[in-house]
C-alpha positions in Angstrom: -55.2 50.2 -62.0 -51.7 51.6 -62.2 -51.1 50.7 -58.6 -52.2 47.1 -59.2 -49.9 46.8 -62.2 -46.9 48.1 -60.2 -47.5 45.6 -57.4 -47.8 42.7 -59.8 -44.5 43.9 -61.5 -42.7 44.0 -58.2 -43.9 40.6 -57.2 -42.7 39.2 -60.6 -39.3 40.7 -60.0 -39.1 39.3 -56.5 -40.2 35.8 -57.5 -38.0 35.9 -60.6 -35.0 36.7 -58.5 -35.8 33.9 -56.1 -36.0 31.5 -59.0 -32.6 32.5 -60.1 -31.2 31.9 -56.6 -32.7 28.4 -56.6 -30.9 27.6 -59.8 -27.6 28.6 -58.3 -25.1 31.4 -58.7 -22.0 31.9 -60.7 -19.8 30.2 -58.1 -21.6 26.9 -58.8 -23.0 26.6 -55.3 -26.7 25.9 -54.7 -28.0 29.0 -52.9 -30.9 27.0 -51.4 -28.5 24.8 -49.5 -28.9 25.6 -45.8 -25.9 25.4 -43.5 -25.8 22.3 -41.2 -27.4 22.7 -37.9 -25.1 23.6 -35.0 -23.6 20.7 -33.1 -25.2 20.2 -29.7 -23.6 18.6 -26.8 -25.7 16.3 -24.6 -25.7 17.0 -20.9 -26.2 13.7 -19.2 -26.0 13.4 -15.4 -22.9 11.4 -14.3 -23.6 7.8 -13.2 -22.9 6.9 -9.6 -23.7 3.2 -10.0 -20.9 1.3 -8.4 -18.6 0.0 -11.2 -17.0 -3.4 -11.3 -13.7 -1.7 -10.7 -13.8 1.4 -8.5 -11.2 3.8 -9.6 -10.0 7.3 -8.6 -12.1 9.0 -11.3 -15.3 7.4 -10.0 -14.4 8.3 -6.4 -13.7 11.9 -7.4 -17.2 12.2 -8.9 -18.7 10.8 -5.8 -16.8 13.2 -3.5 -17.7 16.1 -5.7 -21.4 15.2 -5.4 -21.1 14.8 -1.6 -19.2 18.0 -1.2 -21.8 19.9 -3.2 -24.6 18.7 -0.9 -22.5 19.8 2.1 -21.9 23.2 0.4 -25.6 23.6 -0.3 -26.3 22.9 3.4 -23.8 25.4 4.6 -25.0 28.0 2.1 -28.5 27.6 3.7 -26.9 27.9 7.1 -25.2 31.2 6.1 -28.6 32.7 5.3 -30.8 31.1 8.1 -28.1 31.6 10.8 -29.4 28.5 12.5 -28.6 24.8 12.7 -32.1 24.1 11.6 -34.0 21.1 10.2 -33.1 22.0 6.6 -29.4 22.1 7.3 -29.5 18.9 9.3 -31.2 17.1 6.3 -28.1 18.0 4.2 -25.8 16.9 6.9 -27.7 13.6 7.5 -27.8 12.7 3.8 -24.0 12.5 3.4 -22.8 11.3 6.8 -23.1 8.0 8.6 -24.3 8.2 12.2 -21.1 8.8 14.3 -19.5 11.4 12.0 -23.0 13.0 11.6 -23.1 13.6 15.3 -19.5 15.0 15.3 -20.4 17.4 12.4 -23.6 18.5 14.1 -21.8 19.2 17.4 -19.2 21.3 15.5 -21.8 23.5 13.8 -23.7 24.0 17.0 -20.5 25.3 18.6 -19.9 27.6 15.5 -23.5 28.8 15.9 -22.8 29.6 19.6 -19.9 31.8 18.5 -22.2 33.7 16.2 -20.9 31.9 13.1 -17.5 33.5 13.5 -15.3 32.4 10.6 -18.1 31.2 8.3 -17.7 32.5 4.8 -20.2 35.1 3.7 -20.9 33.0 0.5 -19.7 29.5 1.3 -18.4 27.4 -1.7 -18.2 23.6 -2.0 -15.4 21.8 -0.3 -12.9 20.4 -2.7 -11.5 16.8 -2.4 -8.4 15.6 -4.2 -8.0 11.9 -4.4 -4.3 10.9 -4.4 -4.6 7.2 -3.6 -7.2 4.6 -3.0 -6.2 2.6 0.0 -9.3 0.4 -0.2 -12.0 0.3 -2.9 -14.8 -2.2 -2.8 -18.5 -2.3 -2.4 -18.3 -2.1 1.4 -15.7 0.6 1.8 -13.7 3.2 0.0 -10.7 4.7 1.9 -9.1 7.7 0.3 -5.7 9.3 0.9 -5.5 12.9 -0.4 -6.8 16.2 0.6 -10.3 17.2 1.5 -10.2 21.0 1.7 -13.1 22.4 3.8 -11.7 26.0 3.7 -14.2 27.1 1.0 -16.9 26.9 3.7 -14.9 29.3 5.9 -13.7 32.9 5.7 -10.1 31.9 5.4 -7.9 28.9 4.7 -6.6 27.1 7.7 -4.6 23.8 8.0 -7.2 22.5 10.4 -9.7 22.7 7.5 -7.8 20.0 5.6 -8.5 16.3 6.0 -6.0 13.8 4.8 -8.2 10.7 4.8 -11.8 10.1 3.9 -13.7 6.8 4.2 -17.0 6.1 2.4 -19.4 3.4 3.2 -22.8 2.4 1.7 -25.5 5.0 2.4 -28.5 3.9 4.5 -31.6 4.9 2.5 -33.4 6.0 5.6 -30.8 8.8 6.0 -31.6 10.3 2.6 -35.4 10.4 2.4 -35.6 13.4 0.1 -32.8 12.2 -2.2 -30.4 15.1 -1.6 -27.5 12.6 -2.0 -27.6 11.2 -5.5 -24.8 8.7 -4.7 -25.0 5.3 -2.9 -22.2 6.4 -0.5 -21.9 8.4 2.7 -18.9 9.7 4.6 -17.9 7.4 7.4 -14.7 9.2 8.4 -13.0 12.5 7.4 -9.8 13.6 9.1 -6.5 12.2 10.3 -5.0 10.4 13.3 -2.9 12.5 15.7 0.0 10.2 15.2 -0.3 10.4 11.4 -1.1 6.7 10.9 -3.6 5.4 8.4 -7.1 5.1 10.0 -7.5 1.4 9.2 -10.8 1.2 11.1 -12.3 4.1 9.2 -14.6 1.8 7.4 -16.0 0.1 10.5 -19.8 0.6 10.5 -20.7 3.6 12.5 
């Protein structure tokens, strides 16, 4: 009986204290008021829909997405040590036909050299957009710097492209949706005479 009385007394003290807290403390604040929930930031995927006015910010997002697909492909290559079907899917998804063939031939040559110069853990290329020389739904021509050195063991001037041209992506080249943009690379490089590649947007 004594144990029951003690338990009841303790419960009374606890409940009584809780009641006092609900009525508020000496500082005038309501002790039952909960702090506001922490603010959350929504993470929405960037839109690659072609805007009415194509600006450098949009082109920068597109290039970042394309360079990431390329980086993923080369990271696979660094592990597989083979220009295999998985790597070629990545290459195909971001390049139009002619430049795809050039890129494939380049990586076949690198494979033949035992992947000499390939970074152990390749990172994404980085493209800086300095100027839009053309920007419409048929073609985007960029002047800036496309730095491909993160794919390689060391930086090299030959790993930097001054001009990049984008043209609409053919859906049949991206069957597994690796490329989330409506664009593919039509040209990446520079002319030997330093001139602007005016024909970089010609269908390949």
